[in-house]
C-alpha positions as CSV (number, residue, x, y, z in Angstrom):
1,F,3.2,13.2,7.5
2,L,-0.1,13.6,6.1
3,F,0.9,12.3,2.7
4,I,0.8,9.0,4.5
5,I,-2.7,10.0,5.7
6,A,-3.7,11.0,2.5
7,Y,-2.0,7.9,0.0
8,T,-3.3,5.4,2.8
9,F,-7.3,6.7,2.0
10,F,-6.7,6.8,-1.6
11,F,-5.6,2.9,-1.9
12,I,-8.2,2.1,0.8
13,Q,-10.9,3.6,-0.7
14,S,-9.6,2.3,-4.2
15,I,-9.5,-0.9,-3.1
16,R,-13.3,-0.8,-1.7
17,L,-14.3,0.5,-5.0
18,I,-13.0,-2.5,-6.2
19,L,-14.4,-4.3,-4.0
20,A,-17.9,-3.2,-4.8
21,N,-17.8,-3.6,-8.3
22,H,-16.2,-7.2,-8.9
23,R,-17.7,-10.3,-7.7
24,F,-14.2,-12.6,-8.3
25,N,-13.6,-14.4,-5.1
26,W,-10.0,-14.0,-5.7
27,L,-10.0,-10.3,-6.0
28,Q,-12.3,-9.8,-3.0
29,Q,-10.4,-11.8,-1.1
30,L,-7.0,-10.4,-2.0
31,G,-8.4,-7.3,-1.6
32,K,-9.5,-7.7,1.9
33,K,-6.0,-8.4,2.7
34,L,-4.6,-5.4,0.6
35,I,-6.8,-3.1,2.7
36,V,-5.1,-4.6,6.0
37,L,-1.5,-4.0,4.2
38,A,-2.3,-0.3,3.7
39,Y,-2.8,0.4,7.3
40,V,0.7,-1.6,7.4
41,A,2.0,0.3,5.3
42,A,1.2,4.2,6.6
43,I,2.9,2.3,10.2
44,L,5.9,1.7,8.3
45,D,6.3,4.8,6.7
46,V,5.1,6.8,10.2
47,I,8.5,4.6,11.7
48,E,10.6,5.1,8.6
49,N,10.0,8.6,8.8
50,M,10.8,8.8,12.5
51,L,13.9,7.1,12.9
52,M,15.2,8.8,9.7
53,L,14.3,12.1,11.3
54,A,16.5,10.9,14.5
55,S,19.4,9.8,11.7
56,I,19.1,13.4,10.7
57,M,19.3,15.1,14.3
58,G,22.2,12.4,15.0
59,H,20.2,10.2,17.2
60,Y,21.4,6.9,15.2
61,S,23.3,3.4,15.0
62,A,23.8,0.8,12.6
63,G,20.6,-1.0,14.1
64,S,18.2,2.2,13.6
65,I,20.0,2.9,9.8
66,I,18.6,-1.3,9.3
67,A,15.7,-0.5,10.6
68,T,14.9,2.8,8.6
69,S,16.0,0.5,5.5
70,S,13.7,-2.6,6.5
71,A,10.6,-0.4,7.4
72,A,11.4,1.3,3.9
73,T,11.7,-1.6,1.8
74,L,8.7,-3.2,3.2
75,K,6.8,-0.2,2.9
76,F,7.8,0.3,-0.8
77,S,6.9,-3.4,-1.3
78,I,3.1,-3.4,-0.1
79,I,3.0,-0.1,-1.7
80,A,3.9,-1.7,-5.3
81,I,1.5,-5.3,-4.5
82,I,-1.5,-2.6,-3.9
83,L,-0.5,-0.8,-7.0
84,I,-0.3,-4.0,-9.1
85,Y,-3.5,-5.1,-7.8
86,L,-5.2,-1.7,-8.9
87,I,-3.8,-1.7,-12.2
88,G,-4.7,-5.1,-12.7
89,S,-8.1,-4.7,-11.6
90,L,-8.4,-1.8,-14.1
91,L,-7.7,-3.6,-16.9
92,L,-9.9,-6.8,-15.9
93,T,-12.7,-3.9,-15.5
94,L,-11.7,-2.6,-19.4
95,K,-11.2,-6.2,-20.5
96,S,-14.7,-7.2,-19.2
97,K,-16.4,-3.7,-20.6
98,K,-14.7,-4.0,-24.3
99,S,-16.0,-8.2,-24.1
100,P,-19.1,-8.9,-26.0
101,S,-21.8,-9.6,-23.3
């Protein structure tokens, strides 16, 4: 569970760094929404882990398996969107530094 705290902190701080350094309105608005989604991903990860632990202990049903899968799918989708945002922002930063002022 400590890894969840670590990656959530990393994503939120990385997005905040982008928010502090970029003035594009769309980048700002998207970044603020992604901070909220980073927390949502962390909560989904905790839910997923608790459901998986229950499954390992033999307490599972078709519904709990579907819930585990759904939480994981949504969590990884959110993380993928955040990573695309971070990589895209990095590329935007590199492009703006290379272009003549």
